[in-house]
N, C-alpha and C positions, 0 to 999 in steps of 0.2 A: 897567850890567846885564850886558854881555858879560864884564866882569872877574869878576863874581860867578859866572857860569856856568863860566868858566875855572878859578876857584878851586875850585868844587865838583868839577869833573872831575879836577883834580889831587889833591884830597883823596881821591876815590874810588880813583884809581890807586895812591896811596900806601897806602891801606888794603888794597887788593887784594894788593899786593906783600908787605905785612907779614903779611896773613892766610895767603898761600901759604907764606911762610917758616915760620910757626908750624905750619901743617898738616904741612909736610914734617918738621919737628922731632918733632912728635907721632908721625908715621908711623915714624920711625927709632927713637924711644924705645920704642914699643909695636908692635914688628914680630913677628908670629906666627912667622915662620920662624926668628927668633933663638931664641925659646923652644923650638921643635921641635929645632933643631940643638944647642942647649946641654943638652938633656935626654939625658944619657948613659945608655947601657946597657952591660953587659959585652960585651967583644969576642967572647966565645963562651959557650955554655951551661955552667953549673957543675953539670951533671948528664949522665948517659949518654943518648945519643940512640938511638932505634930505627933499625935498619938494614934494608936489603933491600927497603924499600918504594919507592914512587914518589910524587913530589910531586903528580902528577895524581890519585892515588888519594884524596886528601883531598876532592876534589869529588864523588867517587862513594863516599863513606865508607860510607853505610848499605847500599848495594847489596852490599857485600862480605860482609855477614853472611849473605846468602842466606836471609833470613827474610822471607817475603812478608807475614806478619802485622805484623811490626815496621814495614815500609814503609807498610802500610795505616794503622796507628794513628798514625804520624807525620804522614801527610798529613791525616788527620781532625783531629788535634790542632791543626795549623797553621790549618786552616779554621775551627775553632771558637774559636781563641784570642782572648780579649778584648784581650790585649796586642798582638797583631798587628793587630787591627782598629783599635786606638787609634793605633798607629804609622802605619798606612796613612792614617788621618784627618789625622794631623799632617803627612804628606807633602803632602796636598791643601791644607791650610791654608798651609803654607810656600810651595807653588807659587803660590797665589793672591796672597800678599804679594809674591812676586818679580815676578809679572806686573804688579802695580800699580806697583811701583817702575820696572820697564822702561817702562811707559807714561808715567811722570813725566818721562822723559828726552826725550820727543817732545811736539810740540804736541797739545793736546786740541782736537778738532774736534767741534762740535755743529751740527745743522741745525734750522731752525725754519720754520714756515709759518703764515700767519695770513690771515684774510679778515674784512671787516666792511662794514656798510652803516649810514650814519648821516646825520642832519640836524644841522648845527651850531647853527642858530638857528631854531626853529619859528616859524611865522607867528603874530602876535598881533593883537587888535582891541580898541578902546576902546569900552566899552558906552555907547550913547546917541547917539554921533555917527557911527557906522558907519565910522570910520577904521580901516584895517588897515595894519599896518607890520611890518617885519622879515621874517624867514623866508627860506628858501632851499630849493632842491630837494635831495633825498637824493643822496649819492654813495657809490661803492663803493671799497674799498681792499683790494688783495690783495698779499701780500708773501711771498717765499721767500728765505731767506738762509742762509749758512753762516758760523759764527763760530768763530774759533780763538783760543786763549790758550796762552801758553808761558812757563814760568818758566825763565829762562836759568840753566844750572847753572855759574855763574862759578867758584864755590869747590869744586865737586865734591860738594855735599851729596847730590844725587840719585844720583850715581854711587856714593858711599859707602853710601847706603841700599840701592842695588841689590846691591852686593857683599855687604852684611850678609845680605840676604834670600836671595841665592844660596847663601851659606855655610850658612844655616839649612835651606834645601831639601836640600843635600847631607847635612847632619847628620841630617835626618829620614829620608832614604833609607838612610843607613848604619844608623841605629837600627832601621829596619824589618828589615834583614838581620840585625842583631844579635838582635832579638827572635825572628826565624825560627829562627836557630841555637839560641838558648836554649830555645825551646819543643821543638825536636827533641831536644835533649840531656836536657831534663827528662822528656820522654815515654820516652826510651830508658832512663834511669835507673830510672824506675818499672817499665817493662816487664821489664828484666833482674832487678830486685829481686824481682818477682813470680815470674819463671821460676826463678830460683835458689832462691827460697823453696820452691817445689814440690819441687825436687830434694832440698833439705835435709829436707823433710818425709818423703820416701821413706826417707831414711837413718835418721831418728829413729824411724819406724815399724818398720824392720828392727831397730833397736837395742832398742826396747821388746819386740818379739817375742822377741829373744834373752834379755832380762832375765826375761821371763815364763817362758821355758824353764828358765833358771837357778833361778828361784824354785821351779818344780815339782820339779826334781831335788834342790834343797836340802831341801825339805820331806820328800822321800822319805828322804834320808840322815839327817835329824833324827829322823824317826819310827822309823828302823831303829837309831838310837843311834850312827850313825857320825859325826854332826856335832853340835855344841853348838846349843842353841836360838838363841843369838845369831846364828848364821849365817843362820837363817831370817828373823830381824828385819832383818838387813842386806840380804838379798835383797828383802824386801818394801819397804824404804826405797828401794832402787835402782829397783824397779818403779814406785813412786809418783813418783819423780823423773822417770823416763822419761815417765810419763803427763802430768805437768804441762808438760814440755818440748814434747810434741806439741800440747797445748792452746794454749800460747803461740805456737808456730809456725803453727798454724791461724789464730789471730787476726792474726798478722803478714801471712799470705798474703791474708786477707780485706781488710786495710787496703791492701795493694798493689793489689788489684783495684779497690777504691773510689777509689784515687788515679788509676788509669787511666780509670775512669768519669768522674771530675771533669775530666780533661784532654781526653777525647774527646767526652763527651756521649752516649756509646752507652748503650743499655739494659744493665743489669748482667747479666741472664740471657743476652742475646745475646753480650755480651763473654766471659762464662765459657764459652759454647759455642765461640766462636772459639779461645780459649786451649786448650780441651780437644782440639779437632780439629787444632791446629797442633803438629807435633813440634818440640821445642827441643833443639838439639845444642850444649852448652856447650864441647865439645872440638873445635870447628872449627879445624883446623890453619891455615887461611887467615888466622886472626886474630892470628897471631904478629907480623906486621908489616903494618899496614894502610896506612900512608903514611910517607914519609921526612920528616925535619926538617932545616931549614937549620942549618948550623954557626953562622950569624950571627944573634943574637937580633933585631937591628933589622929584618931581613927578615921575620921572623914577626910582630913587633909591628905593623909598618905595614900588614899585611894583615888586622888585626882591625878589624871595623866600629866597635866602640865607641871605639877610639883615633882613627879617622878622624872620628867624630862629635865627639869632644873637640877635635880640631884645627879642625874647622869652627866649633865654638863659640868657639874662640880667635880665629879670623879675624873672626867676627861681632862679638865684643867690641872688637876693634881698630878696625873700621870704625864702630862706635858712638861711639868717641871722636872721630873725625873729624866725624861727623854732629852730635854734641853741641856741639862747638866752632863748627861752621859755623852753628849756629842763631843765634849772636850776631852774624853778619855780615849785610851788606845783601843783599836779595833783589831781583832785577830781573825784571819781568814784562812781556811784550809781548802786546797784544791786537789783533785785527783781524777784519774781516768782509767778505764779498762776497755780493751777492744781486741780486734782481730785484723791482721794484715796479710795480704798475699802479693808477692812479687814474682813476675814470670817474664821470661824472654825466650829467644831462640835456643839458647843452650842451657837454661836453668829455670828452676821453679822452686819457690819457697813460700811457706806460710806459717803463721803462728800467732800466739797471743801477744798483746802489748799492754803495758800498764805503767802508770806513773803515780806517785804520791808526793804531793807538794806542788808548788812551794807553800810553806806556811809563812804567811805575811803578816806583819804587824805595822799598822799605821797609827801615827799619833801626831797631834798638832804640836808645832814648835813655836811659831810666832804669829799670833792673830790678835793684835793688841785690842783689848776691850770687847772683843766680839762675844766671848763666852759670858762675861759678866753682864753685858747688855741683854743678851738673849735670856739669861736666867732672870734678870730683873723684870723683863717683859712678861715672862711666863708666870712669875709670882704676882705681878700686878693683875694679870688676866684671872688668876685664881681668886684674888680678893674681889675682883669685879663679879665673878660668878657666885662667890659666897654672898655678896651683898644682894645680888639678884635673887638668889634662893631665899634669903631671909625676907626680902620684900614680897616675893610671890606668896610665901606662907602667910604673912600678915594680910595681904590683900585677899587671899583665899578665905581666911577667917571672916573678913569683912563681907565678902560676897555672900557667904552662907548666912551670916547674921542679918544682913540686909533683907535677904529673901525670907528668913524666918519672921522678921518684924512685919514685913508686908503681908505675909500669909496669916500671921496671928491677927493683925489688924482687920483684914478682910473677914476672917472667921468670927471674930468677936462682934463686928458690926453687922454681920449677916442676920442675927436674930432681931436686933433693933430695927433694921431696915424691913425685915419681913413683917414685924409688928406694925410698922408705919404703913406699909402697903395694905395690910389687912384692915386697918382702921380707916384709911382713906377710901378703900373699897366699900366699907360699911357706911361711911359718910355719903359717898356718891349714891349708894342704893337708897339711903334715907332721903336724900334730896330728890331722887326720882319719884319716890313715894309722895313727897310733899308737892311736887309739880303736878302729879296726877290728881291730888286732892285740892289743888288750887292755892296752896299755902307758899309756894315758891315759883319763881319764873324760870324760863328756859336759860336766860343769861346766867343765873346762879348755878344752874345745872352744868353749863359748859365750864364755868370757873372751877367747879368741883372736879370735872373731868380732867382739866389741865393740871390740877393739883395731884390727882392720882397718876397721871402720865409722868409728871416730874419725879414722883417717888419711884415709879417703875424704872425711870432712867437711872436714878441713884442705885437701885437694886441691880440693874444690868451692869453698870460701871463697877460695882463691887464684885460681881461675878467675874468680870473681866480681870480685875485686879487679882482676885484669888487664883484664877487660871494661869495668868502670867507669872504670879509668884511661885506657883508649883513648877513651872518651866524653869524659872531662875534658880530655884532650889535644886532641881534635877541637874542643871548645868553646874552649879556651884559644888554639888556633892560628887561630881566626877562622872555623872551619867551612867552609873552601874559598872564603871571600869575598875579594875584592880590589877595588881601585879600578876595574879594567877591567870586573869584573862589575857594579859600580855604574853605570858609564857605559853598559853594554849593556842592563841589565835594570831599572835603577832607575826610569827614566822610564815604564816600562810597568806598574809595579806600583802 
C-alpha cells in the first residue's frame, strides 16, 4: 500500500514539474510585453508639430477656449452620455470579477448554527396485553461551527485568473476615460459647427443683401437702356442663388442645434436661448497653440486610453491561455471545520469542541478527448487576435495624430495668406467707395467689390473653423490629457 502511495506522489510531482515547464513556455511564447515592444512606431512625427504650448495645457484644454457655455455643455453631455454610463457599468462588472478571483486565492470560510429537539424511538404498546416497550426521553442538540475550504493554487490557475480580471478592470477604467474624452470631443465638434454656422449665415445674409442691391441697380440701368436685359436675368439668378444658400445654411444650423440637443438632453428652446445669450469669438488668439506635442510618437501613443485598454486586453488574453491549460491539470482542495456542540436530555448533559481536518481531495481529468487541446487552441487564437488588434490600434493612433497635425499646420500656414487677402480686399473696397463718391465708379462695381470681400471673409471663417476642429481632433488623438497616472489616481473613484 505504501508503495502505491509513493508511486502516486512521485507521479504527481512529475506531472507538476512538467506542467510548470509547459506553463513557462506558454508564457514566453505569448508574452504581451513582447508584442508591445515589437510594435514599432516612427522615431519622430512625419508632420509639423505645434509650438509654444505646454504639455500641462492638454489637461486644461477646454478651459483655454474661455467659453463658459462650451464647458457647461460638455459637462452635461458627459453626465447624460449612455456610452459613459455603459463604460462605468463595465468597470463595476470587471471589479466584481476581480474581487471574486482575489477571494479564490484565499480559503473560503462559512459559519453555521443549528438547534434541534428530538426523540429517537417513541414509546409503543401492544393492544390487549398492556405491554409497553421502547421509547426514550427527548434530547436537545445545539451546534455552532466554522467551516473552511481552500483550493490550493499549485499551478497558478487562480493567480492567472486574477491577473486576467485585473487587466480587464484596468481596460474598463481606460475605456471609461476614452469614452469621456470622445464625448467631450463630439460635443465640441457639434458646438463649434453650430457656432461657425451662425457666423457663416451672417456673411451669407450680407452677401444676399448685396446681390439684392445689385439687382435693383441693374434693373434701373436696364430700364434706362444702359444695360442689356440679360444683365437683369443674371442679377436675378444671382439673387435666387443667394436665397437658396441662406435656406441651406439655416437648415444646417438647425441640424447642429438638434445634434447638441441629442448630446445634452436639454430642451431645444432653452438651448437656443443659451446659444443666443453667449457671445462666441472665433478669433481668440489664445487658440494658436493650446498645448505642445512630444517629438517622440511613442510617448503620445502610450498616454491614449484606448491603447492602454488594448494592452490590457492583450494581458488578459495571455493569462487566459495559462488558465485554459491549467484546467487540464489536477486540482487539490483542503477542507476543515471547528465548532462547539451541546447535547442534553432528561438524564444527561454534555458539551465540547468539535473539529475536523480534511478531506484533502485531488481531482484530475482522465478522459475528455480533444477538449483541452481545442480550448488551448481557441485561447491562443484569441491572443493572436488581440495582438493584431493592438498593433492595428497603434498604427491608427499614429495616423489620427498626424492627420490632425497636417490639418492644423495647413490652417495655421494659410491663416497669414488669408488675412493678407482680407486686408487687401478691404482696402480695395474702401478705394472703390472713394471712387464712387468721386464719380469714377458706379454702385454696381461697389457691390461686386463687397461680395469679393465677403467671399474672402468666408474663406477666413472656414479656415478658423478648420483650425478649431483640428485642435479638437489633436486633443482627441493625443489622449485628451489622460495617462496611466490619471488612471491610478482617479480610476478607482469613478
